[in-house]
C-alpha positions in Angstrom: 16.3 11.5 7.0 13.8 9.2 5.5 10.1 10.1 5.4 7.0 7.9 5.2 4.0 9.6 3.8 0.6 8.2 2.8 -1.5 10.0 0.2 -5.2 9.2 -0.6 -6.7 9.7 -4.0 -10.5 9.8 -4.7 -10.1 7.4 -7.7 -8.9 3.8 -7.8 -6.1 4.6 -10.2 -5.0 8.0 -8.7 -2.1 6.5 -6.7 -0.7 4.7 -9.8 -1.0 7.9 -11.9 0.8 10.0 -9.2 3.6 7.4 -8.9 4.0 7.4 -12.7 4.5 11.2 -12.6 7.2 10.8 -9.9 9.3 8.2 -11.8 11.1 10.8 -14.1 11.8 13.0 -11.0 13.5 10.0 -9.4 15.9 9.8 -12.4 16.5 13.6 -12.3 17.3 13.3 -8.5 14.5 15.7 -7.7 13.0 13.1 -5.3 14.7 10.1 -3.8 12.1 7.4 -3.6 13.6 4.7 -1.3 10.5 2.6 -1.6 6.9 2.9 -2.6 3.7 0.9 -2.6 0.2 1.5 -3.9 -3.2 0.4 -2.7 -6.0 0.4 -5.2 -9.6 -0.4 -4.3 -11.9 -0.4 -7.4 -15.6 -0.1 -7.0 -17.4 -3.4 -6.5 -14.3 -5.2 -5.0 -14.4 -6.7 -1.5 -10.8 -5.8 -0.8 -8.1 -3.6 -2.2 -5.2 -4.6 -4.4 -1.7 -3.8 -3.2 1.5 -3.5 -5.1 5.1 -2.7 -4.2 6.7 -0.4 -6.7 9.9 -2.4 -7.2 10.2 -1.5 -10.9 10.4 2.2 -9.9 13.0 2.0 -7.1 14.9 -1.1 -7.9 15.7 -3.0 -4.7 13.4 -1.4 -2.1 14.7 0.0 1.1 11.8 -1.8 2.8 11.2 -5.4 1.9 8.0 -7.0 0.8 7.5 -8.3 4.4 7.3 -4.7 5.6 4.6 -3.8 3.1 2.8 -7.1 3.6 2.7 -6.6 7.4 1.6 -3.0 7.1 -1.2 -3.8 4.6 -2.2 -6.9 6.5 -2.7 -4.7 9.7 -4.6 -2.1 7.8 -6.8 -4.0 5.4 -7.0 -7.7 6.2 -7.0 -8.4 9.9 -10.8 -8.9 10.2 -10.5 -11.7 7.7 -7.9 -13.7 9.6 -9.6 -13.7 13.0 -8.6 -12.7 16.5 -5.7 -15.1 17.0 -3.8 -14.0 13.9 -4.8 -10.4 14.5 -3.3 -10.5 17.9 0.0 -12.0 16.6 0.1 -9.4 13.8 -0.5 -6.7 16.4 2.6 -7.9 18.3 4.6 -7.9 15.1 3.2 -4.4 14.4 5.3 -3.1 17.3 8.3 -3.2 15.0 6.6 -0.7 12.7 6.8 2.0 15.4 10.3 2.9 14.2 8.6 4.2 11.0 6.0 6.3 12.9 3.4 3.6 12.4 1.1 3.1 15.4 -2.6 2.3 16.0 -3.6 5.9 15.1 -1.8 5.6 11.8 -3.4 2.2 11.0 -6.9 3.3 12.0 -6.6 6.6 10.1 -5.6 4.9 6.8 -8.2 2.1 7.3 -11.0 4.6 7.7 -10.0 6.7 4.7 -8.9 4.2 2.0 -12.2 2.7 1.0 -13.8 1.3 -2.0 -13.4 3.5 -5.0 -10.2 5.2 -3.7 -6.4 4.5 -3.8 -3.4 5.4 -1.7 0.3 5.9 -2.4 2.7 5.0 0.4 6.1 6.8 -0.2 9.3 6.2 1.7 11.5 9.0 0.6 14.9 10.6 1.2 15.9 13.9 -0.2 13.1 15.9 -2.0 13.1 19.1 -3.9 9.6 20.0 -2.9 8.8 22.9 -5.2 9.9 20.8 -8.3 7.7 17.8 -7.1 4.8 20.2 -6.6 5.3 21.6 -10.1 5.5 18.1 -11.7 2.3 16.9 -10.0 0.5 20.0 -11.2 -3.2 19.8 -10.5 -3.0 16.4 -8.8 -5.2 16.5 -5.8 -4.7 14.1 -2.9 -5.2 14.0 0.8 -2.1 13.6 3.0 -3.3 11.0 5.5 -0.2 10.4 7.5 3.4 11.4 7.6 6.4 11.7 9.9 7.3 15.1 8.5 7.8 18.2 10.6 4.6 20.2 11.2 5.8 22.9 8.9 6.7 20.5 6.0 3.4 18.7 6.5 1.4 21.9 6.4 3.0 23.0 3.2 2.2 19.7 1.5 -1.4 19.7 2.7 -1.8 23.3 1.4 -0.6 22.4 -2.0 -2.1 19.0 -2.7 -5.2 18.8 -0.6 -8.4 19.6 -2.5 -10.0 22.9 -1.6 -12.9 22.6 0.8 
């Protein structure tokens, strides 16, 4: 089963750093990254920079149109106006297959702000304990996932910063 997770980092380069740590694990078959994308929003910029991680995963399971539509719905709709926003909303219905709905979009939009970054991972098989070990003291907030409640709780416990 494929899983889509979104991780928020409190720095503009946190998502890229985490993805770099995952690359060797992909080669060792510890994690199967079917596709990935990052959003980086440096301080002082009006909008975030998005990037599909094609160099890490080869030909992505999700194409650029998927990431473009998703990031357009999350970050750029207000710029395009109501008419385009409505048409993108209709197209967004196709994202429901991945567990992406209005709550998902609004949650990501409210949390990924200037000075932060996010890592969007579409994964297959994962050896969770080895991934946790490799990421070490990396702290991130799990914003969204389509994991089971038990899997999600375990990830939140390990990677979320202590409050």
